[in-house]
N, C-alpha and C positions, 0 to 999 in steps of 0.2 A: 677783529671787526665785529661790530654789533649793529643789528638792524634797529632802526628807530621808526616805529609805525605811526601813521596818522591816527586821529581819533575822530569820532563823531559824538555829538550830544544827542542822545535819544530823547532827552527832555532837558529843558533849561528854564527854571523859574528864578526870578530875581527879586530880592527884597530891598529894603531901604539901605541908604548909605550908612556905614558904620562910623564910629569916632575915628577909626584909623584911615578913613577915606575910601575903603573898599566897600563892596556890597555883599550882603548875605545872598547866597544862592542855594538852590537845590537842583542838582543836575545828575543825569544818568550818563555815564561815560563808557564808551566802547571803543576798543582799538580795531583798526581794519588794515588789510594787507596792501596798503600803499606805503612804501617805506623809503626813508633815507638810510644811508649807511654812515657810521661814525667809527673811526679808528683812533684810539688814543694810545700813544706810546710815551715812554720816558724821553724827555727832551735833553738837550745839552745843558749841563749845569749852568745856572745863572741866566738862562734865557727866558725864564718865566713860562707863560703860556703862549704858544704859537698855534694859530688856527689857519689851515690851508684848505683850498678847494671851494670855499664859499666866502667871498670877501665881505659880504654884508652881515656876517655873523657878529653878534655881541653876546648872546645868551650862553653859548658854550664856553666862551672865554670867561664870562662872569661866574659860571658854575664851577669851573676848574679852579679859578682863583679863590672862590669861597671855600672850596674843598681844602686847599692848601692852608688857608688861614685858619679854618676850624680845626684841622688836624695839628696845627702848630709845628709844621715841618717845613724844611726847605726842599722843594721839589719843582722840577720843570717838566712840562708836558708839551707834546706836539699832537695836535688833533687835526684829522683830515675828515672833511664832511663831503659826501656825495649826495646832492639834493635831487629828490624826485617829488617830494611833497610840495605843492605850491605854497609860496610865501604869503603871509597875511591873508589867508583864505578861511580861517576858522577851523582848520584841521589839526592845529597843534604841532606842526612840524618843528618849530623852534624849541618848544618845550620838550618834545620827544628827543630831539638831538641832545639837549642839555642833560636829560635823565640818562641817556646812553653814555654820555661822556662822564657823568658822575660815577656810574657803576664801574666803568673801565678804569678811570683815574683812581678810584678808591681801592680797586684790586691791586694797583701798582704801588700803593703806599706801604712803607715798612710795617705799619700797624694799621690795617684798614679800620675805618669807623664802623660802629654798629649800625644796624638798619634804621633805628630811631634817629640817630644823628644825621644820617644821610637824608632822611625824610625832612628833617628840619632845615637843612641847607636847601633842598629842593623847594620847600614852601616859601623860603625867602626869595628865591630866584623868580618864581612865578607860580600862580595858583594851580596851573595845569601840570606842572612838572612832577609833583609827587605821584599823580596817577600813573605815570609811565614807569614808576619804580615797582608797581604792583601788578600781579597777573589778574586777568579776567575783568569783566565789567564791574564798575564801582559806582556807588552813590556818593557824590561829592556834596558836602555841606560846609557851613561857615563861609569862608571866601572861596570854597571849592577844593581846598587842600585837605579837609578832614574827610577821610574815606572809609567806606564800609563795603565789603565785597557783596556782590549780588549774584544769585544763581538765576541767570536769564537764558532762555533758549537762544541758540546761535546758528540754527540751521536755516539761514536765509542768505540772499545775495544782495550786495550793496552797489548801487550806481552812484558815483560821485560826479557832480556836474558844476562847473564854474561857467556861467553864461558869459558870452561875449559882451564886453563893455562894462562888466560889473567890477567894482572895486570896493575894498574895505575902507571905511572911515577909520580914523584912529580909535583905539579902544576908549579913550577918554570921551571922545565925541559920541560914540555909541551909547555909553552909560549916561552921558549928559542928556541925550535925547530921551532915554528911558525915564530919567528923573523928571524931565519936563512933562512927560505924559501922566505922571502921578499914579503909575500902575502898581506901586509897591505896597499899598495899604492892605491888600488882601493876601499878602505873602504867607502868613501863618496858616490860613485856611487852605490855600492852594498847595502848600507843602504837605499838609496832612492828606490831602486828596491824592497827591502824587504817591505817597507811601502806600495808600490803600490800593491804588492802581497797580503798583509794583507787586503787591502781595497777591493780586489776582492773576498774574501772568503765568500761564502754563505752557503755551505754544507760541511760536514766533509771531503769528498774526495778532496776538494779544498786545504786542508792542504798539499797535495802532491806537490803543486807548490811553497812552501816555499823553500828558498835556504838551501842547506845542511850545516851541521856543518863544519866550516872552521878550527876549532882548532884541531880536531881529526877526522880521517876517519877510516873506517874498510871495507875491501872487504866482510866481512860477512853480511853486510847490504843487499847485493843482494840476499843472501840465504833466509833472512827473507821475502824479497819481492817475491821471488820465491814461498814461502809458502802461498802467498795471501795477504800480507800487501800492502795497497795502499801508504804507506810511511814507510820507515825504515831508521834509522840513529843512530849515537852514541849520547848519552846524555852527555852534559857537556864535561869534560876532559876524559870521559870514565873510565873503559872499557865497561860499560853497554851499550847495544843496546836496542832500542825499535822498535816495529812494530805496526802500527795502522791498525785495521781491522774493516770493516763495520759490520761483522757478528760474533756473539759470538761463534758459532760452528766452524767457520773457525779459529778463534783465538785459541780455545781449541785444534784443530787438529795441528795447527802450534806449539803450546807449547809442545804437546806430542812428536813431531818430534825433536824439539830443546833440549828437556830434556836429551836426550842421550849424548849431547855435552856440558852440562853446567847447571847452575841454572836458573830456569824459574819461572816467576810469570805472572798470567793473571789478569788484573785489568781494571779499567776505570777512567776517570777524576773524581775528587772530586769536589762537589759543595761547601763544607764548607771551611772556612778559617782555 
C-alpha cells in the first residue's frame, strides 16, 4: 500500500499556449497530508489492468497500461484506490494516485524501469504526475513536468477549504478563459520575479511574497487571510483554496469558522515522497 498525497500550488504563473497545445507554466508545488491510498498487485494473467474502489478512475489505469507498454512486457495489475482527496478540486489527487500506481507497478516488473523512464511515462499521463515521483517541494516549469528541487521552509499548518457550491470548470475551459484575458504576455518577466522571490525565502512567512495564482482567483482568499493566514490562494485550477498558518491553534480556529461554509481539512506539508 502506498499513500498518495494531495498537492497545493504555492505559486502558479501561466505563459502562452505552446505549439503542442499546452501552456508554459512556472509553479511551486508542495505536497500536504491529505492522502488517498493505492494498492497495486499482480493481477491474473491476461486480465490487463483492473481498478477497484473508485469507479471514476481513468488515470491510474492509463498509467499502468503505459507502464506495461513502455516496459515491453506482458503483465496484469489489480489496483485498489481508497479516495480521500476531493476529485476535480485542484489538489492533484488523480495525478498522485497515478504516480503511486506507477511506483508500485514498476516495482512488480521483472526488470523495473529506471527513474528517468518512469518520469517520462508520468509526464505523458499528466503534467502534475511527475511531481509526485519526487520528494520535497519542487519548481515546475515547461508544461509543469520539468522539475527542480526547492529548499523551502515547511514549519507551517495548512487549511484546505472547498466552499459550498463551488465547482471546477474543465481544465480546457479554465485555460481558454486565461487565454481570453491575454495575461500571458508578461510571463518571462513574472517568471524571473518568481525565481527572485524564491531565492529570498528563509522563513515560512516569506512564502507570502510568492505571486498569486494567475490561472484561477477567488475573492474568498481574503476571507481565509482575515482568519489569520499569512498566505491564502487557490490551488491549481481550483476550486480548493488553501491558507498557510504559523500556529496550529490559529489554523484550527480558522477551520472551525470555514467549516460552516464548506469542506475543510487541517494538515501540514509532507516530508515523504
